[in-house]
N, C-alpha and C positions, 0 to 999 in steps of 0.2 A: 458469501451465502451460498453460491452455487457455481456450476460450470455450464456454459452454453456452447453450442456448436450448430453448424448448419451449412447448407448449400443453397445458392440461388442462381437460377438459370436452367436448372433441371432438377429432377428428384432422384435421390439415391439413398434409400433407407439404410442399406448395408454400410455405406461410407459414413453416414451420420452416426450410426451406432458404434462404428469403430472409434470415432473421435470421442463419443460419449464414454466409452469404456476407458479411454486414456485419461478421462477427467473424473473418474469415479471417486477419487479422494476429495474432490471439491463438493461432492453431493452424494453421500452414502445413504440418504434417507428415502429417496424416491427418484424415479426417472420417467421421462415422457418424450414423445415425439409427435410432430404435427406435419402433415403433408398438405401443402396448398393445392386445392383443386386445379386441374389442368397441368400438373407437373411443373408449376412455376418454381417450386423449391421446397425445402424441408427445414424444420427447426428441431433441435434436440436440447434436452435439459437434464442436468443432474442436480438434485436438490439437497441442500443443507437446510433443514427446517428451523427458522428463527422466528418469523411472524406467521401466525395462523398455522401451526404445525399440522393440525388435523385436516384443514381444508384448502391449503394454499398450493397444492401441487401444480406444476406447470408442464406444458404450455397452458396458459389461460386463454380462453376464447370468449369473445363478446361481439354482439352486433349481428346484423344480417344484411349481406353475406358476412360471415364471421371474419374478425381480425384476430390474430393470435400473437401472444408475446412470450418470449423466454428472456429471463432477466437474472442478473447476478448483482448482488449488492443490497443496499437499503436506501429507501427514499424517506428522508427524515421529515419532510413537510407533507407526507401522505395523509395524516389526520386532517389537516386543514383542507387539502385538496379534495379529500373524500367528502367533506361537508359540502363543498361547492358542487361537486360532480354528481352526488347522489340525487340531486333534484332533477337531473336530466338523463341519468344512466342507471341501469340496474346492475348492482354489484353482486357477483356470484361467490366471492371469497372475502376474507378480511386481509388478504395479502396487500402489502404496500405496492407491489409491482402492478397490480390491476389499475391503480391510479394512472400510471404511465400509459396504459392501453387506452383508457377513456380520454385522457388528456390529448393523446395523439388524434383521436377521433374529432376533437373540437379544434385543435390548433394546428394540426398537420405537422410538418417538419419542425416548427418552432416549439414543439412540446418540450424538448430537452431543456430549453432555457428556463422553463417553469418548474424544473425539478431541483430540489435541494437534497443532495446526498452523495453517496458513492455508488456508481452503477455502470454497468455495460449491458445493453439489452438489444434485442432485435424484434421487430414487429413485421409479420407477414400480413399484407392488406391487399388482397386480390392479386394483381400482377406487379405489385410494388413491394420492395423490401425497405424498411426504415430501421436504421441502427444508430445508437448514440453511446457516447462514453462520458463519464463525469468530468467536471471542470478541470481537475488537477491530474486525473488518470490514476486514481486510487485503485479502481478495479480494472483488470486487464482485458484487452481484446486485440486479436490479430486477424488479418485477412490475407488471402492469397487467391490463386487461380488454379483451376483444374479443368482442362479441356474447354476453356472459354467460360466456365461457370465461376461465380464468386463463392469462396469457401471461407468460413470464419470460425473462430474458437477462442476460448478463454486463455489457453496456454499454447505455447509453441509446440510442445511435445505431441499435442493432438493432431498437428498438421504434418508431422514427420512422415515422409513417404506418400503423402496424400496431395499436397498442394505445392505449387511453385510460386516464385516471386512473392514470398511471404513477408509481410510488413506489419509494423505496429499500427493499430488504429489510433489516430492522434487524440490526445486528451481534449476536452472541451469542444468536441466536434460531433456533428451528426452527418449521416449519410442517407441519401435517398436514391434508389436505383434509377430513378428518372431524372434526378437533379445533381447527383454527385455529392462531393464532400463540402461541408460548410462549417466554418468556425463560429461557435456561439459564445465562447468565453475565452478571455485572456487574463493573465495575472495583471491586476491594475498597475499602471505606471504613475501612480499619484506621487506628487511631491510631498515631502514631510511637512507636517503642520506644526507651527510654533504656537503651542498651547501651554497653559500652566501645567506644571508637572502633575499636580493633583488630578487634573482632568485626564491626562494620559493614563495615569495609574488606575483611576476608576473605570475608564472605558475598557482597558485591557482586562481587568479582573472580571467585569460583568460579561464581556464577550466570551472569554474563555469558559466561564461557568455555564453560560448558555450552551456553548458548543458541547461541553461534556454532558449536560442533562439531555440534550437532543439525542445523543448517542447511547442513552440508556434504554431506548425503545427496543423491547424484545419480549417474547413470550417464553424465553428460555434463560437460564442463568448467565449473568454478565460478570466477568472478572477483569483484572488489570495486571499487566506486566509491571513489575516493580524492581528496577535495578538499584534503587537507592540514589540515583542521580536526580537532578532537579526536575527534568521533564516528566518522567514516569511518576515521580513522587507527587507532583502537583496534580496530575490527572487522577491518580488514585485518591488523593486527599479530597478533591472536589467531588468525585463520584461517591465516596463514602458518606458525604453529607446528605446525599439524596437516596441512599439505599439502606434498608434495614440491616443488611450485612453485605460485605464485599470480600471476595477471595482474591488474594494477590499472590503472584508467582515470581520467584527469583531463582536464577541459576548461576553457576560459576564453579571454579575450581575450589578445592578445600581452602578455607581461610581467605578467600578473595575479598577485596574491598567492597564489591557490590553486595555480596551476601551479608556482610556485617552492617552496611548502611541500610539495606532493605529491611533487616530485622528492626532497626531503630525506627524506621518510618512506619512499618506495620504496627508496632507497639503504640506509636504516637496516634495513629488514626483509628486504631482498633479494628484492623482487618483480620480475616482468617488467613494466615500466611502459610505458604507452601514453598519448599526449597528442593532443588536437585543439584547434587554435586557430581561433576563428570571429571574424567581423567584423560590422559593422552591416549591410552589404548582404546577407550570408547570413541574418542574423536576419530582416530585412525579407522576404526571399523565403520563409522557412520559417514565419513567424508564423501565417498562416492554418492551415497543417497542424498546428502545435503546438496551437493553440486548439481545432481540430476534434477532435484526439485527446484533449485534456484534458477536454472537455465542461464547461468552466467559463469564466467571464469574470472571476473574482475577481482583483484586481490583484496581490496577493501570490503567489497560486498561479500566475498566468501568468508572472510574473517568474522564479520559481524553476523553472518548467517549461522555460524556454528552455535553461539549461545541462543540465537533466535529459534533454532531447531529444537534445542532441549527445553527451552521455555514453553514453546508451543506444545510439545509432547506432554509436558507436565500439566499445562492448563487444560488440555483436551480430556484429561481424566475427570474433570469436575465442571467445566463450563463449555459453552458453545460460542460465546462472544467474548472478545478480549479487547480492552482499551490499551492503546500504546501511545508513546510520547513523540513519535516521528513528526518532524516539521518544525519544532521549536528552534533548532539550531540554524536552520535556513531563514527563518523569519526574524530571529533576534540575535544573529551573529554569535553562534555558539562554538564554531570551530576555531582552532588556533590560527589558521592561515588568514582569517579575517583581520586578526590583529596587525597583520603586515600591510594593511590597506590604510594609508594615512589620509587620503582624500575622502571626505564624507560622501561626496557625490558618486565616486567610484564604488565605495562600499554599498551605497544604496542600490545602485544598478546591479552589483554582483549578487546581492541578496535576492533581488528579483530573478536573476538568472538561475540562482540556486533552486528557488522554488519551482521554476519552470522545468528544471531538470530532474525533479524527484520521481516522475512517473515510471521511468525505466531504470532507476537505481534503487534508492532506499525503499520506495514504495513497492517495487517489484519484489525485493527481499521479504518485506512484511507479508505481502499477499501470498507468495509461493510457500513460505515456510509455515505460515499459519494454516493455509488451506491444505498443505501436505498432511496435516493432522486433523483436518475437517473441523477447524474452528475459524471464526470470522474476526479479523482484526479491524478495529475502528480507530481513526486518527483525529481526535478533536482539534489539535492545533491547525489542521488543514481545512477546517470549516471555512467556507468562502468569506463569511463576515470577518473571521479572524485574520485571514490573509489580507483583506482590504484594510482592516484596522492597522495591521503591522506596517503597511506602506506609509501610513501617516506619522509613524513614530520616528523622530530624528535619529540618525545613526549615533549621535553622541550619547543618547540615552540607552542604546543597545550595547555599545562598548564604552562604558564610563570608567573614569579613573577611580580606582579603589584606594583603600587606606594604605596599601603598600606602595602606591605610586604607579602601579601597572594597570593596564586595562582589564576590567572585569567583564567577561562575556555574559550576555543576556541580563545585564544589570537591571533594566526596567522590569523584566519578567520576575526576577528575584524580589525586587522591591514591592511589586504589586501583590505578591502572594506570600510574602515572608511570614505572615501570621499563621499560615496553614501548616508549617513544618518546623521541626527543630532547627535552630540557627545553623548547626553544623551541616545540615542537609540543604537548607535554603541557600547557603553560601559555599557549598562544596565545590571544589575545583572541577571543571568539566573533564570527564573521562569518557571516551567512546566505549560502546558496549563491549567490544572485543578486548579493551584494555582493563576496564573495571572488573570484568568477570574473570580476568586472568588468562583469557584465551590466547592472546598474543604470545605471552611467555610460554604457555603450554605447548603450542604447536611447534615453536622453534624450528627444527629441521625435519619435522614430521613429513613434510611434502616429499622428502628424498625417497620415501618408500615407493613413489611412483616415477620419479625422475631423478637420477643421480645428478648432483650439482655440476659435474664436469660435462654433462650432456646438454645443459641448458642453453648455452650459446648457440650450438648447432640447431637445437630445436627452435629457438627464437628466429633464426635465419630462415628455416623452412616455413615458418608461419609468420612471415614479416607483416602480412596484412593485418594480423591481430594486434600489432603494436604491443607485444608482451614486454613488460617493464621490469621483470625480475625473474630469477630462477624459480621462486615460489609460484609466481603467476603462470610460468610455463607448465608447472606440474598441475595446476588447477585446469589449465587449458586441455592438457592431455586427459585428465580424468573426465572432463566434460565430453570430449570427443569419443572416448572409450565407452561412454554410457549411452551413445545414440548411434543408430544405424545410418541415419541421414543427418549427420552433424551440421552441414551447412545451413539447414533451416534454422537451427539454433544460433550458430555462430554469426550469421548475417544480421542478427538482431540484438547482439550483445552490446549494451551501451557502455561508453567509456566516459570518464570525466572529461568534459570539454575544455577548450582553451580558456584561460583566465586572463585578467588584465596584466599588462607588462610588469615584470618584476615580482609576480606572485606565483609561488610554486607550491607543490605538495598537495596531494589529493586528500580531501577530508574523508575520514572513515564514516560509516553509517552510524546513526544515533544508537 
């Protein structure tokens, strides 16, 4: 929705505006700045207007003495919260973000736990700063230090040359300048529930549909990415049932499997479908921009960021909000490497770890590449109710034995929703975004334009701390470094696929 930035511990309008300027792509519709009396600190905001476009500019102020909020994201339970809070508070806007401000007045630091959505926000309240990030880390937030003051922003690039000791603000966490950091959410570690299959199927379908409907909240057009794979197709099909019209967007190389499958789905659900075809030369021209936006050199992340970039650019021509299928693979065992985990208990724990790792991997890609084109990505599969439900589904229903004798990934998700899609889509083999779109085959040795293959070993040795795992990744690392004057701020926060259970190798690509 937006970009936020600020400093706490002293005021510095020029510095905050510098950060805001670097976040202009996140909020091209409006900007605002607030200085707390007494020079305690300053908040800055760049706005992408989604809810209450005419009246929801930020910072939003309320109370006496005033409290001020700058927020990024959407709070999906704001209609219910507003009904409760209006009895005791005067609302000045229709913005969902204002609910967080009044809820903080009533509940103090525990306010974040009462919000259902994707968000990162900061509230200035007298001599205290309060900040929070959503449960899974869908919306980004970073913090660092400058001459003893706390500095924060939505993207790392805003902190370049401005702050030191820059780190990611943890997901599911709130911060109070007088109390420090406190965790308010963790991915449930529930044991699978042995229930009748029909009950599992019914609960999954209802929970997913509720999650999709919740994310249709908007005063501007909503669309959906559509790769033709299971995850994006299900989200688009469910959304179409609740919208008079839906625009869907697909990209790939000429003749790619994703383009063909997406056309089949769009025809089946009756969406207004849009396509874009790219080639190797366009990828070569755009790759530095893609990596700069992504703020990562991870090979899997860069590969999947390429089609995400073109899909976001295409969607931005017609909508401001886009639904995506991220999270289904981590919840329901969609990646090939999960098939190598024979022990159900180990698989269950690995899926939980995968969900916990999304915030600075696949979710970083979705946020950066959509916001690079000033659109907001929403991820229904990562609704907190959906996450909780997925923990109760036995692993044997996620990786079930199919007709061919081999395990079928996301079996229960396919079964619960197979009536929504053509059979060849509902039971289509899993392909990662960069594979189905044809991107992996397209890029081939494209990276050699920046780093000859015979230089890669020496380059990897010089940058041993980055743990570069291929010549291709060395090239992406070089492109990232070349794009920033103060690259360590970015490099120190690049996430890597973490260690997996013994005997399990291979990094999953992004959805």
